[in-house]
C-alpha positions in Angstrom: -46.1 30.0 44.5 -44.2 30.2 47.8 -47.3 31.2 49.8 -48.8 27.7 49.6 -48.0 25.8 52.8 -46.6 22.4 52.1 -48.3 21.0 55.2 -51.7 22.1 53.7 -50.8 20.4 50.4 -50.0 17.2 52.2 -53.2 17.3 54.2 -55.3 17.7 51.1 -53.4 14.9 49.4 -54.2 12.6 52.4 -57.8 13.5 51.8 -57.5 12.2 48.2 -56.3 15.1 46.0 -53.3 14.8 43.8 -50.5 17.3 44.5 -51.3 19.4 41.5 -55.0 19.4 42.4 -54.2 20.5 46.0 -52.0 23.4 44.8 -54.6 24.6 42.3 -57.4 24.4 44.9 -55.3 26.3 47.5 -54.3 28.9 45.0 -57.9 29.5 44.0 -59.0 29.9 47.7 -56.2 32.4 48.2 -57.0 34.4 45.0 -60.8 33.9 45.2 -60.9 33.3 41.5 -58.3 33.1 38.7 -57.9 32.6 35.0 -56.1 29.4 33.7 -53.2 31.4 32.4 -52.7 33.0 35.9 -52.6 29.6 37.5 -50.0 28.4 35.0 -47.8 31.4 35.8 -48.3 31.3 39.6 -48.0 27.6 40.2 -45.4 26.8 37.6 -47.3 23.7 36.5 -47.6 22.7 32.9 -50.7 23.7 30.9 -52.0 20.0 30.6 -51.6 19.5 34.4 -53.5 22.7 35.1 -56.4 21.8 32.8 -56.5 18.2 34.1 -56.3 19.4 37.7 -59.2 21.8 37.1 -61.2 19.1 35.4 -60.8 16.7 38.3 -61.5 19.5 40.9 -64.7 20.5 39.0 -65.7 16.8 38.9 -65.3 16.6 42.7 -67.3 19.8 43.1 -64.5 21.8 44.6 -64.2 24.5 41.9 -66.7 26.0 39.5 -66.2 27.6 36.0 -67.2 31.2 36.2 -66.1 32.4 32.8 -65.4 30.7 29.5 -63.5 33.4 27.6 -61.0 33.6 29.1 -61.5 30.5 31.2 -61.6 31.4 34.9 -62.5 29.3 38.0 -63.6 29.9 41.5 -63.0 27.6 44.5 -65.7 26.3 46.8 -65.0 27.8 50.3 -62.6 25.4 52.3 -65.1 24.9 55.1 -67.4 23.3 52.5 -64.7 21.7 50.4 -63.1 19.9 53.2 -66.4 18.4 54.3 -67.1 17.2 50.8 -63.7 15.5 50.6 -64.3 13.9 54.0 -67.7 12.7 53.0 -66.2 11.1 49.8 -63.8 9.1 52.0 -66.5 8.0 54.4 -68.8 7.0 51.6 -66.0 5.0 50.0 -65.3 3.3 53.4 -69.0 2.4 53.7 -69.1 1.0 50.2 -65.9 -1.0 50.6 -67.1 -2.5 53.9 -70.4 -3.5 52.2 -68.5 -5.2 49.3 -66.1 -6.9 51.7 -69.0 -8.4 53.6 -70.4 -10.0 50.4 -67.2 -11.6 49.2 -67.3 -15.3 48.8 -64.7 -16.3 51.4 -64.9 -20.0 50.4 -63.3 -19.2 47.0 -60.2 -17.9 48.8 -59.9 -20.3 51.7 -59.3 -23.4 49.6 -56.4 -21.7 47.8 -54.9 -19.9 50.8 -55.4 -22.2 53.7 -52.4 -24.3 52.8 -50.1 -21.3 52.9 -47.6 -20.5 55.7 -48.0 -16.8 56.6 -45.6 -14.6 58.5 -47.1 -12.1 60.9 -45.1 -9.0 61.8 -45.3 -6.6 64.7 -46.8 -6.7 68.2 -50.2 -5.2 67.1 -50.6 -7.7 64.2 -49.7 -10.6 66.5 -52.1 -9.3 69.2 -54.9 -9.1 66.7 -54.2 -12.6 65.3 -54.1 -14.2 68.8 -57.5 -12.7 69.6 -58.9 -13.7 66.3 -57.8 -17.3 66.7 -59.0 -17.6 70.2 -62.4 -16.1 69.4 -62.7 -18.7 66.7 -62.0 -21.6 68.9 -65.0 -24.0 69.4 -63.3 -27.1 70.8 -59.8 -26.8 72.1 -56.9 -24.5 72.9 -53.3 -25.8 73.0 -50.7 -23.3 74.2 -47.0 -23.4 75.2 -46.0 -19.8 76.2 -44.7 -17.4 78.7 -47.1 -16.0 81.3 -47.7 -12.7 79.4 -50.0 -14.5 76.9 -52.4 -16.0 79.4 -54.3 -12.7 79.5 -55.7 -13.7 76.1 -57.7 -16.7 77.5 -59.1 -14.8 80.5 -62.6 -14.4 79.0 -62.8 -17.6 76.9 -65.5 -20.1 77.3 -64.9 -22.6 80.1 -66.3 -25.3 77.9 -63.2 -25.4 75.7 -60.6 -28.1 76.2 -57.4 -26.5 77.5 -53.9 -27.9 77.3 -51.5 -25.2 78.4 -47.8 -25.1 79.4 -46.4 -21.9 80.9 -42.7 -21.0 81.1 -42.0 -19.0 84.3 -38.9 -18.0 86.1 -39.8 -16.6 89.5 -42.1 -13.7 88.4 -45.0 -14.3 88.4 -44.9 -17.0 91.0 -46.2 -20.5 90.5 -49.0 -19.8 93.0 -50.2 -16.8 90.9 -50.3 -19.0 87.8 -52.2 -21.8 89.6 -54.7 -19.2 90.8 -55.2 -18.1 87.3 -56.0 -21.7 86.2 -58.3 -22.3 89.2 -61.5 -21.6 87.2 -60.5 -23.6 84.1 -60.6 -27.3 83.4 -57.9 -29.1 81.4 -54.2 -29.9 81.4 -52.1 -27.1 82.9 -48.5 -27.2 83.8 -45.7 -24.8 84.7 -42.0 -25.2 83.8 -39.1 -23.0 84.6 -36.9 -21.7 81.8 -33.9 -23.3 83.5 -35.5 -26.8 83.6 -36.6 -26.5 80.0 -33.0 -25.7 78.9 -31.6 -28.6 80.9 -34.2 -31.0 79.6 -33.4 -30.3 75.9 -29.7 -30.1 76.3 -29.5 -33.3 78.4 -30.4 -35.3 75.4 -27.2 -34.5 73.7 -24.2 -36.7 74.6 -21.4 -35.0 72.6 -19.8 -32.4 75.0 -19.1 -29.8 72.3 -22.7 -30.1 70.9 -24.0 -30.0 74.4 -22.3 -26.7 75.2 -23.3 -25.1 71.9 -26.9 -26.3 72.2 -27.2 -25.1 75.8 -25.8 -21.7 74.9 -28.2 -21.4 72.0 -31.2 -22.2 74.2 -30.0 -19.8 76.8 -30.3 -17.0 74.2 -34.0 -17.6 73.7 -36.3 -14.8 74.9 -38.9 -17.0 76.5 -40.9 -13.9 77.4 -41.7 -13.5 73.7 -42.4 -17.2 72.9 -45.8 -18.7 72.2 -47.2 -21.6 70.3 -50.9 -21.5 69.9 -53.1 -24.1 68.3 -56.9 -23.9 68.2 -59.3 -26.8 67.3 -56.3 -28.7 65.8 -57.0 -26.6 62.7 -54.8 -23.5 63.0 -51.5 -22.8 64.6 -49.3 -19.8 65.3 -45.7 -19.7 66.5 -44.3 -16.5 68.0 -40.6 -16.6 67.7 -38.7 -16.6 71.0 -36.1 -14.1 70.0 -35.1 -10.7 71.4 -35.8 -8.2 68.6 -37.3 -4.8 68.0 -40.2 -6.2 66.0 -42.0 -9.4 67.0 -42.7 -11.9 64.3 -44.7 -15.1 64.1 -45.7 -17.9 61.7 -49.3 -18.9 61.1 -50.9 -21.6 59.0 -54.0 -23.8 58.5 -52.0 -26.4 56.5 -53.4 -29.7 57.8 -50.3 -31.7 57.1 -48.0 -29.2 58.9 -50.4 -28.9 61.8 -50.6 -32.7 62.3 -46.8 -32.9 62.3 -46.4 -29.9 64.7 -49.2 -31.2 66.9 -47.5 -34.5 67.4 -44.1 -32.8 68.1 -45.6 -30.2 70.4 -47.7 -32.6 72.5 -44.6 -34.8 72.8 -42.7 -31.8 74.2 -45.5 -30.9 76.5 -45.5 -34.5 77.9 -41.7 -34.4 78.3 -42.0 -31.1 80.2 -44.6 -32.6 82.5 -42.4 -35.5 83.4 -39.5 -33.2 84.4 
């Protein structure tokens, strides 16, 4: 049936109908009512598909049987049918939300907390940063570019902060210091250039020195962030220039302990340079 708009079929499918159900419902609204054999001929669907589609539509309250011999159906007007479909979705959302809230999270935490997760995309990373910081009750350790400081702006001043910021001219060191003015903790600023020189200076072999320095110079410090809260969860946003940001996140105690020692050692080295 060429008269059925595919965009309308797609819209109904997004509201929960199968393609065959959507086509049957649209055909019945156009024709007002129709016998089963007419729907088979017009839509080109198999007899079993038509009968199953009508059964499901009737179950959803979108069509009614108006004659048994021969079998004929009539569609509920679209202005009512669409509201019924939408209500079904909203009710399902409400029920799912209710069930999610009653799940025993402890059963999952013990099994999954040791895992190393990868977080993809700017929105997902943004959500995860906010979620971690909102969960912090004791401490926040961060090595990052200036762009991530916005996330700690409204955090409790009672937290213990240990923050190192990479900056290269913009914003100025004064602006960063002004940002830290109302916080207590260990705050330091390091230029990207000094960071590169610090790491590469530890290599004595000339060839390795050159390669290492070139590799570090390719880092996109603007994207980089290491965030650890309460020494119990850590996330590392990779410092690479790419279309989609990605990060690693874990609550693995052993991994966090090793990373914490390494990161705090780096932080101290940066402070000394």
